[in-house]
C-alpha positions as CSV (number, residue, x, y, z in Angstrom):
1,M,-34.3,-19.5,-4.4
2,V,-33.1,-16.3,-6.1
3,T,-35.7,-13.6,-6.6
4,V,-36.0,-11.6,-9.8
5,E,-34.8,-8.5,-7.9
6,D,-31.7,-10.4,-6.6
7,F,-30.9,-11.6,-10.1
8,S,-31.7,-8.3,-11.9
9,R,-29.5,-6.1,-9.6
10,P,-26.2,-7.6,-10.5
11,V,-27.1,-8.0,-14.2
12,S,-28.1,-4.3,-14.3
13,G,-24.8,-3.4,-12.6
14,V,-22.8,-5.3,-15.3
15,Y,-24.8,-3.4,-18.1
16,D,-24.0,-0.1,-16.3
17,A,-20.3,-1.0,-16.0
18,V,-20.1,-1.8,-19.8
19,V,-21.4,1.7,-20.6
20,S,-19.4,3.4,-17.7
21,P,-16.3,1.4,-16.8
22,D,-15.8,3.2,-13.5
23,H,-18.9,1.2,-12.3
24,W,-17.0,-2.2,-12.5
25,V,-16.0,-2.3,-8.9
26,D,-19.6,-1.7,-7.8
27,A,-20.8,-4.4,-10.2
28,I,-18.4,-7.1,-9.1
29,R,-18.9,-6.2,-5.5
30,D,-22.7,-6.8,-5.9
31,I,-21.9,-10.2,-7.6
32,Q,-19.5,-11.0,-4.8
33,H,-22.2,-10.3,-2.1
34,S,-24.8,-12.2,-4.1
35,L,-22.6,-15.3,-4.1
36,G,-21.3,-14.8,-0.6
37,G,-17.7,-14.4,-1.7
38,L,-14.9,-12.9,0.2
39,G,-13.5,-11.1,-2.8
40,A,-14.0,-10.6,-6.5
41,T,-12.0,-9.6,-9.4
42,L,-12.6,-8.7,-13.0
43,L,-10.0,-10.4,-15.2
44,V,-9.3,-9.2,-18.7
45,G,-7.3,-11.6,-20.8
46,D,-5.6,-11.8,-24.1
47,G,-3.8,-15.1,-24.4
48,D,-1.3,-15.3,-21.6
49,N,-1.6,-11.7,-20.7
50,R,-4.1,-10.9,-18.0
51,T,-5.0,-7.7,-16.2
52,V,-7.2,-7.0,-13.2
53,P,-8.9,-3.7,-13.9
54,A,-11.3,-3.9,-10.9
55,A,-11.2,-5.9,-7.7
56,T,-12.9,-5.9,-4.3
57,T,-11.2,-6.7,-1.0
58,L,-8.2,-7.9,-2.9
59,P,-4.9,-6.4,-1.8
60,E,-3.0,-4.8,-4.6
61,E,-0.1,-7.1,-3.9
62,A,-2.3,-10.1,-4.6
63,G,-3.2,-8.8,-8.0
64,A,0.4,-8.2,-8.8
65,S,1.4,-11.7,-7.6
66,Y,-1.4,-13.2,-9.8
67,A,-0.3,-11.3,-12.8
68,E,3.3,-12.2,-12.4
69,Y,3.0,-15.9,-11.5
70,Y,-0.3,-17.4,-10.4
71,H,-2.2,-16.8,-13.6
72,R,-0.3,-19.7,-15.2
73,L,-1.9,-22.0,-12.5
74,D,-5.4,-20.8,-13.0
75,S,-6.9,-23.6,-15.0
76,E,-10.5,-22.3,-14.8
77,V,-9.5,-18.9,-16.4
78,H,-7.4,-20.7,-19.0
79,C,-10.4,-22.8,-20.0
80,M,-12.7,-19.8,-20.0
81,L,-10.3,-17.8,-22.2
82,G,-9.9,-20.7,-24.6
83,G,-13.6,-21.4,-24.9
84,P,-16.2,-20.1,-27.2
85,V,-17.1,-16.4,-26.9
86,G,-20.3,-15.8,-24.9
87,V,-20.3,-19.1,-23.0
88,V,-19.9,-18.8,-19.2
């Protein structure tokens, strides 16, 4: 079970990052740790164009490879970008 504190910390981090974009790495790192992930990225998309403005434990080459090729194979992100605004 997730405690209120465990849930509130990442949510607060996202709110902080919206106001101060330099906090995005900290926010996604907190989400990564909360979910037990090995890495995390923030993807910003506009149609087929995607950028990675913040990432944790993701080598720069991996982000470049994703942007050049692998984004076309990422069906989850494609569905998310094509879905209604505000739905996760």
